[in-house]
N, C-alpha and C positions, 0 to 999 in steps of 0.2 A: 593491297591498299595499306599505306602506312598509317598507323594509328597514332598520329602525333599532330598536335595543333601548331599553327604558326604562332610566333610571339604575340602578334596582335590578337589572334583568337584566344590565346591563353589569358592574356591580360583582360580582355573583355569578359571572359567567363569568370575569372577570379573576382572581378568587380560585382558581377551579378550574384555570385555565390555569397560574397561577403555581405552585400546588401540584404539578401534573404536571411542570412545567419543573424544579422543584427535586428531585423524586424521580428524575428521569431525566437527570442531568447528562451521562451517557455519550453522549447524542444531540447535545449542544451544549456541550462542555466549556469553550469559551472565550467564551461569550456571557453577557451580563448581562440579567437580567429587566427592570430599570428602563427600559432603552433600548427593549426590545420593547413594554413596556406603554405608553410614551409614543407610540410609533408606532401602536399599536392604538387608543388613545384619540383620535388625530387622524384615524382612518379608521373611522367608525361602521358603514359598509356592510360592511367587512371583518370587524368584530366580529360583525355580524349573521350573516355566512356561517360564521364559526367556531362561533357558537351553533347554527346548523343542523347542522353536523358533530357537535356535542356531543349535540343532541337525537336524532340517528340513531345514537348510540353509537360514533362514530368515534374519540373520545379524541384529539383533535388536539394535537400538540406541535410545537415548533420542531425542524427537522432540518437546516437549512442557513442560512447567511448569505452573501450575495454582497457582497463589499466594494466591487466596482466600481459596482454599482447601488444599494447600501445597501438590499438587499431580503432580508427574512426569508422562509423557506419553512416553512409549517406543513403537516403531513401527518397522515392518520389513522394512529394508532399503537395502535389496539385490537389485542389479540392475534389475534382472528379478524376476518374481513370484517365491517364494521359491520352489526349486526342490523337496523337501521332502513332499510337500503338493499339488501335481498336480494330474491330472486324477481322480478328485472327482466330483460327481454331487453335487447339491446345498444342499439338506436336506434329511432327512429320508423318507419323503413322496415320493420324486423323486426317491430315491434308491429303495423303495418298488415297485414303478410303473414300473420300468424296468423289463422286462421278460427275456431278453437275454443280454449277454455282460455287466453284471453289473460291475460298478467300485468297488474298494475295500472298499470304504466308502463314506461319504458325508462331506461337508465342515462344516456345523453347529455342527455335532457331534464331529468331529476332534478338532475344535476350543474349544468346551466346555471341552473335555477331557484334553486339554492342558492348560486350565484356561485362555484363551485369547479371545479377541472379534474381530469379523470380522469388517473390516473398513466399514463405510458408505460412501456415495458419497462425503459429505463435508470433511471428514477426508482424503479420497483418493486425493481429489483436493489439500488439504493442503500439503500432502506428496509430491505431484508433484511440489509444489512451492519450495521445498528444493533440487530438482534435477530431473533428467529424469529417471523414473522407468517404467518398462514394455514396453520397445520399441520393444521387440521381443516376449514377452509373454503377457498374460492377467491375470487378477485377479478377481475372484468373489467378489462382495461387497454386503453389506446388501441390501436386496430387500424389497421394500415397500409391506405391506400386500396385497394391492389391486392388485399388479402385480402377487404376488405369488399365490393368490387365483385363478387366471386365468391360472395357470400352468407355468408361466414364472419366470425367475430370471435375475438379471442384473450383468454385469461384466464391467470392465474398462481396458483401456490400453492407451499408449501414442504413437501416430504416427503423422508424419508431423507437429511436434511442437504443437500438439493439444491433449488434453485429450478427449478421446471418451468413452461414456457410451453406452453400447449396451444391447441387450436382447437375451436370448436363452431359450429353454425349460429347466426347472430346472433339468430334468433328463439327460441332455447332459453332457459330460465331454471330455476333450481334454488333450493331453500330454503337451501342452504349456500353460494350464490354471490351476492356483492354487488359493491360496487366501492369502491376506495380512491381518495382524491382529495387534492389539495394546494391550498394557497392562498398566493399570494405577496403580501407586504405591505412 
């Protein structure tokens, strides 16, 4: 599958991203859209990945700019965990472990196919500094190797004005748990 949008799809996505960027200046007060759009247009595979985030209801927006590397970070900014990425277990090993009632896929494979990266705990906490996310849902986050080797995986949410990091068996999945991701460009 070619990971490239048509000119019409690219144009529509850029309009959506620009509108979201302008409505949420608090996430990126010192950034200029024109510079971001130029970089996006020069990287069609990244634009394709952002479109995948959009199609799964992630509502991607710019949340960081690294001056040293000239890199913008887009992140899922939907109020709740993206609906199109829910009911997934953590990884392929967990999916293979399940004998009955298997979910349709796993978080790590879906993220890789979309060309995006699962948030880690630090990135999740940073996102929460920009607003309140996952107050009714939860999101799988990158799990440390030591936890995963013991059969677990971690997820996060925001309740009672607090960010909670929890654990579950990696093979578990829930209708209200998806995953948030980022894309660097």
